[in-house]
N, C-alpha and C positions, 0 to 999 in steps of 0.2 A: 442424349440417350446412349447407353452403353450396351454392348452385345456380348455374346458368349465367346469362349475361346475356340481355337482351331485344333483339330486332330487330323491324323492321316493314317493310311494303311497302304503299304506297297506290296504287291504280289508279283512274283516273277512268273509271267504267263507261260514261258517255255519250260521251266523246271517244274512248274505247278506247286511252288512253295513260297512262303513269305520271303521277302527280300530284306534280310537283316543287315545292319551295319551301314545303312545309307545315311549320309549326312543330309539334314534337311534344314533350310533356313526360311523363316517367315519374315517378310519385309513389308513395309507400308510405303505407298507412293506419297512422296511429299514434294514440296516446291523444288528441292534440289535433286530429285530422282528417288530411287529406292533406298529406304533406310531400314536396316536390319532391326527387327523387334525381338526375335528369339531364334535359338538354334536347338536342334535335337538330333538324335541318332535313332534309326529304327531298331526296335528290339527284336528278340528271337521270333516274334509273331509278325514282324514287318510293320509294327505300329509305333507311332509317336502319339501317346495318349494325351499329352498336355503340352501343346506347342504354343508358347508365348504366355503373355499375361492372362490372368483369369478372365478378364473381360477386355474387349477391344472397342475402340472408337469406330464409328462408321467411316468407311473409306474404301479405297482400292488396295488390296493386298496381293502378295505373290508368295507362293511356296516354291522354293528351288530345291531340287533333288540332285545330289551329286552321283549320277548314275555311272559315269565313266570309271570312277574308283571301284564301284561295286562289280562291274564287269571285268575290269583289269585283274581284280583279286581272283577271278574265276578263269582267267586267260581266255576270255570271250571278247572278240572284237565287237564294237558297237558304233553305230552311226550317231548316236545321241550321247555326248559326254555329260550333258546335264539336261534336265527337264524343268521348265519354268511354267507355272500355272498361275495366271492372274485371275482374281475373282473379287466381287464386291460384297463388302459387309454392310448390310442395310438395316437389319432388324435384330430382335432379341433371340436369335436362333443359335443353335450349335452348328458350327461350320466344319463339316467333315469332307476332306479333299483326298479321295483315294486315287491311287495310281496303279494301273495294270501295265506291266513293263516287259519288254522283250528287247533284244539287241537292236532291232531295226524298226520298231514301232512302239507306240504307247497310247493309252487312252485314259480318260478320266471322266468323272461324272460328279454330280452333287450328291454326296452320300448323306446318310442319316446317323 
């Protein structure tokens, strides 16, 4: 069975704006560890609208956000230089993995 692609949206919860220019990597867990599948950069709206192949095999995936570079460009100290979110692809759904970001906290949820 094949499933849908992954999208993401990053919002800077402190500034109240989209977090543009964040490097995002999608990886799949394999026998040798995490294997990169695709990379992207958040756009002016904080989105990566098409991360990876059009369709993904079932398995465990990880989205990694390079948040340290984002905050460094703004001269804002941060506790989290990167955020890694693992999730499981199981069905024929669209997988949207949003990130609400601040220098000392973050949250995520299963988006639509």
